[in-house]
C-alpha positions as CSV (number, residue, x, y, z in Angstrom):
1,X,-269.9,118.3,-47.3
2,X,-266.2,119.9,-48.9
3,X,-267.2,121.8,-52.2
4,X,-266.0,120.5,-56.0
5,X,-262.8,121.3,-56.9
6,X,-260.1,121.2,-59.4
7,X,-257.6,118.5,-60.3
8,X,-254.5,118.0,-62.7
9,X,-255.3,117.4,-66.2
10,X,-255.3,113.4,-67.1
11,X,-252.6,111.8,-69.5
12,X,-255.6,109.6,-71.2
13,X,-257.7,110.9,-73.7
14,X,-259.7,107.6,-74.5
15,X,-261.3,104.5,-72.2
16,X,-258.5,101.2,-73.3
17,X,-259.6,97.9,-72.8
18,X,-259.5,97.5,-68.6
19,X,-258.7,94.0,-67.2
20,X,-260.6,92.7,-64.5
21,X,-260.3,94.1,-61.1
22,X,-261.3,94.1,-57.1
23,X,-263.8,96.4,-57.0
24,X,-264.7,99.0,-54.8
25,X,-266.7,98.2,-51.5
26,X,-268.8,101.3,-51.3
27,X,-270.0,104.2,-53.0
28,X,-266.9,106.1,-54.6
29,X,-264.7,105.2,-50.6
30,X,-261.3,104.5,-51.2
31,X,-259.3,102.5,-48.0
32,X,-257.1,104.8,-45.9
33,X,-254.2,102.3,-47.0
34,X,-254.7,102.6,-50.2
35,X,-254.8,106.8,-50.7
36,X,-251.6,109.0,-51.2
37,X,-251.0,111.1,-48.2
38,X,-251.4,113.9,-50.1
39,X,-254.6,112.7,-52.0
40,X,-258.0,114.0,-50.1
41,X,-261.2,111.6,-50.9
42,X,-264.1,114.0,-51.7
43,X,-267.1,112.0,-51.0
44,X,-270.1,112.1,-53.6
45,X,-271.8,115.4,-52.9
46,X,-274.5,117.1,-55.0
47,X,-274.4,119.2,-58.4
48,X,-275.3,122.3,-56.3
49,X,-272.3,122.8,-54.5
50,X,-270.0,125.5,-55.5
51,X,-267.3,127.3,-55.1
52,X,-267.9,130.5,-53.8
53,X,-266.0,132.7,-56.0
54,X,-266.4,130.6,-58.9
55,X,-266.7,131.2,-62.6
56,X,-269.2,129.4,-64.6
57,X,-269.8,129.0,-68.7
58,X,-273.3,129.6,-69.5
59,X,-274.5,126.7,-71.9
60,X,-277.3,126.1,-74.7
61,X,-279.7,124.2,-72.5
62,X,-281.3,122.5,-76.1
63,X,-277.9,120.9,-76.6
64,X,-277.9,119.2,-73.0
65,X,-279.3,115.9,-73.2
66,X,-280.0,113.9,-70.2
67,X,-280.5,110.1,-70.4
68,X,-279.5,106.5,-69.1
69,X,-275.8,105.6,-70.0
70,X,-276.0,102.8,-72.8
71,X,-271.9,102.3,-73.5
72,X,-268.8,101.7,-71.7
73,X,-267.6,104.6,-73.5
74,X,-270.5,107.0,-71.6
75,X,-269.8,104.4,-68.2
76,X,-265.8,105.3,-68.1
77,X,-266.3,109.0,-69.1
78,X,-269.0,108.8,-66.1
79,X,-266.4,107.6,-64.2
80,X,-264.2,110.0,-64.7
81,X,-266.5,113.1,-64.4
82,X,-266.4,111.7,-60.7
83,X,-262.9,111.5,-59.7
84,X,-262.6,114.5,-61.4
85,X,-265.4,115.9,-58.9
86,X,-264.9,114.1,-55.6
87,X,-261.0,113.7,-55.7
88,X,-258.7,116.6,-54.8
89,X,-254.9,116.0,-55.8
90,X,-252.1,117.9,-54.8
91,X,-250.3,118.2,-58.5
92,X,-246.7,117.3,-57.0
93,X,-247.8,113.6,-55.6
94,X,-245.2,110.9,-57.1
95,X,-247.5,109.4,-60.4
96,X,-250.8,111.6,-59.3
97,X,-251.8,110.4,-63.2
98,X,-251.6,106.9,-62.4
99,X,-253.3,107.2,-59.1
100,X,-255.9,108.9,-60.9
101,X,-256.1,106.7,-63.0
102,X,-256.7,103.5,-61.3
103,X,-259.4,105.8,-59.2
104,X,-261.5,105.9,-62.5
105,X,-261.0,101.7,-63.4
106,X,-262.0,101.1,-59.7
107,X,-265.1,103.0,-60.0
108,X,-265.8,102.2,-63.7
109,X,-265.6,98.1,-63.1
110,X,-267.9,98.5,-60.0
111,X,-270.4,100.9,-62.3
112,X,-270.5,98.3,-64.5
113,X,-271.1,95.4,-62.0
114,X,-273.9,97.4,-60.3
115,X,-275.4,98.4,-64.0
116,X,-275.5,95.1,-65.1
117,X,-277.4,94.0,-62.0
118,X,-274.4,91.6,-60.5
119,X,-274.1,93.4,-57.1
120,X,-275.3,91.5,-54.5
121,X,-278.4,93.9,-52.6
122,X,-279.3,95.8,-55.9
123,X,-281.6,95.3,-57.8
124,X,-281.5,97.6,-60.5
125,X,-279.2,100.1,-61.3
126,X,-278.9,102.9,-63.8
127,X,-276.4,105.7,-64.8
128,X,-277.8,108.9,-65.5
129,X,-275.9,111.4,-67.3
130,X,-276.1,115.2,-68.6
131,X,-274.1,115.8,-72.0
132,X,-273.2,117.8,-74.3
133,X,-271.6,118.0,-78.2
134,X,-267.9,118.3,-77.7
135,X,-267.4,121.4,-79.5
136,X,-270.0,123.2,-77.4
137,X,-267.7,123.0,-74.8
138,X,-263.9,122.6,-76.1
139,X,-263.4,126.2,-74.7
140,X,-264.3,125.2,-70.8
141,X,-261.6,123.0,-70.2
142,X,-259.2,120.6,-71.8
143,X,-259.3,118.7,-69.1
144,X,-263.2,117.9,-68.7
145,X,-263.4,117.1,-72.6
146,X,-260.5,115.0,-72.7
147,X,-261.1,112.5,-69.7
148,X,-265.0,112.7,-70.5
149,X,-265.3,112.9,-73.6
150,X,-266.8,109.7,-75.4
151,X,-268.5,109.0,-78.9
152,X,-272.4,108.5,-79.5
153,X,-273.8,107.8,-82.9
154,X,-270.6,109.2,-84.5
155,X,-271.0,112.2,-82.5
156,X,-268.4,113.1,-79.5
157,X,-269.8,113.9,-76.5
158,X,-268.7,115.0,-72.8
159,X,-270.2,113.9,-69.8
160,X,-271.0,117.2,-67.5
161,X,-273.2,115.7,-65.1
162,X,-273.9,111.9,-63.5
163,X,-275.9,110.4,-60.6
164,X,-277.0,106.8,-59.9
165,X,-280.3,105.9,-59.5
166,X,-280.4,102.4,-57.4
167,X,-283.3,100.4,-56.6
168,X,-282.0,98.8,-53.1
169,X,-283.1,98.1,-49.8
170,X,-280.3,100.4,-48.6
171,X,-276.7,102.0,-49.6
172,X,-273.7,100.3,-48.1
173,X,-272.6,102.2,-44.7
174,X,-276.0,104.4,-44.8
175,X,-279.1,104.9,-43.2
176,X,-281.9,103.1,-44.6
177,X,-285.3,104.4,-45.3
178,X,-288.2,103.7,-43.9
179,X,-290.7,103.7,-47.3
180,X,-292.2,101.6,-47.7
181,X,-293.2,99.6,-44.9
182,X,-293.4,95.8,-45.4
183,X,-292.3,93.3,-48.0
184,X,-292.5,95.8,-50.7
185,X,-289.4,97.8,-49.8
186,X,-287.0,96.3,-51.5
187,X,-288.7,97.1,-54.9
188,X,-290.3,99.9,-54.6
189,X,-287.6,102.1,-52.7
190,X,-284.7,103.5,-54.6
191,X,-282.0,105.8,-53.6
192,X,-279.8,108.6,-55.4
193,X,-276.2,108.7,-54.9
194,X,-273.1,109.8,-56.4
195,X,-274.4,113.2,-57.7
196,X,-271.9,115.3,-59.4
197,X,-271.6,118.3,-62.1
198,X,-268.5,119.4,-63.9
199,X,-267.2,122.7,-61.5
200,X,-267.1,124.5,-64.9
201,X,-270.7,124.0,-65.8
202,X,-272.1,124.4,-62.4
203,X,-275.1,127.1,-62.1
204,X,-276.8,126.3,-65.5
205,X,-279.6,124.3,-63.7
206,X,-278.0,120.5,-64.8
207,X,-278.0,119.0,-61.0
208,X,-281.9,119.8,-61.1
209,X,-282.2,118.8,-64.9
210,X,-280.5,114.8,-63.5
211,X,-282.5,115.0,-60.4
212,X,-285.8,115.1,-62.7
213,X,-284.8,112.9,-65.3
214,X,-284.0,110.0,-62.1
215,X,-287.2,110.6,-61.0
216,X,-289.1,110.1,-64.4
217,X,-286.8,106.3,-64.7
218,X,-287.8,105.7,-60.9
219,X,-291.5,106.2,-61.8
220,X,-291.2,103.7,-64.7
221,X,-289.5,100.9,-62.7
222,X,-292.4,101.2,-60.3
223,X,-290.8,102.9,-57.5
224,X,-293.1,104.7,-55.3
225,X,-290.3,106.1,-52.5
226,X,-287.5,107.8,-53.3
227,X,-284.7,109.1,-51.1
228,X,-281.1,110.9,-51.3
229,X,-278.3,111.1,-48.9
230,X,-276.7,114.5,-48.0
231,X,-274.8,115.7,-45.3
232,X,-276.0,118.1,-43.0
233,X,-273.6,121.2,-43.7
234,X,-274.0,120.7,-47.5
235,X,-276.7,123.6,-47.5
236,X,-276.6,124.0,-51.5
237,X,-277.4,120.5,-52.0
238,X,-280.1,120.4,-49.3
239,X,-281.4,123.0,-51.3
240,X,-281.5,121.4,-54.8
241,X,-282.8,118.2,-53.5
242,X,-285.9,120.2,-51.6
243,X,-286.4,122.1,-54.7
244,X,-286.6,118.6,-56.3
245,X,-289.4,117.8,-53.7
246,X,-287.3,116.3,-51.0
247,X,-288.1,116.7,-47.3
248,X,-286.4,115.8,-44.2
249,X,-287.1,111.8,-43.0
250,X,-284.6,110.8,-40.6
251,X,-280.4,111.9,-39.7
252,X,-277.1,109.9,-39.3
253,X,-276.4,108.9,-35.4
254,X,-273.4,110.9,-34.6
255,X,-271.6,107.8,-33.5
256,X,-271.9,106.4,-37.0
257,X,-270.5,109.5,-38.7
258,X,-267.4,109.4,-36.4
259,X,-266.9,105.9,-37.0
260,X,-267.0,106.2,-40.7
261,X,-264.6,109.6,-40.3
262,X,-267.1,111.8,-42.5
263,X,-270.0,114.4,-42.1
264,X,-272.7,113.7,-39.9
265,X,-275.7,112.9,-43.5
266,X,-279.4,113.4,-42.9
267,X,-281.4,111.5,-45.4
268,X,-284.4,113.1,-48.2
269,X,-287.4,111.5,-49.0
270,X,-290.3,112.1,-52.0
271,X,-292.9,110.3,-53.1
272,X,-293.3,109.0,-57.0
273,X,-296.7,108.2,-58.5
274,X,-295.9,104.7,-59.2
275,X,-296.1,103.9,-63.5
276,X,-295.1,100.1,-63.7
277,X,-293.0,99.1,-66.3
278,X,-294.2,97.3,-69.5
């Protein structure tokens, strides 16, 4: 998959009231007819995927909070981080800020629906975020601070990393895992998706911390088998997941990747000790 990339600053700094809108059919996949000719889609990629020459900022890890999102403001900040991470825009594109906001609204509405348990095919979904106090990232990026900021218990924080934990039989347009077999698959299988970390804060261990937290949440749900999809050419992402205990299970047929116009994916698996939630 492509590397994380930068886009032009957002014109919005807060989350307004958003009307109901049509929801994306899949995880951050925009129909080609809706995309600008100058806008290239970046599909979800792992937090470890880095620009080779990019300089990143060191953070105080004691200030990092990894937790499940509990408010709409935090979900909106996570949606903005995903647009910032998964898409690249030509600043000269006509109304580029409106297009960025449109993408963020789509993901926000779809994310709310999944987390609320209203998306067919998903038993349970949690948005897990890595956040830092705004004061700690003020010198990192004006765009990051403005677009991914939210307020928690009176403190301004910034979402700097995010992923989804999905308890379901399979993800849309993705190959399904094989474990566990039988009737219990819908209850005991989960997938990680939409993994991203703000490009300015790569190489701080945030991706690994997000994966570790997703395992803890999955164990509480009673998940025994956890999966993640990754592009075959995304070596840093594969290294991240394998460091976290994932191993190869299967790969996507070449015809499916061609049909979906994307790099071929492999499916990685890890087992979890089951701790049923009370």
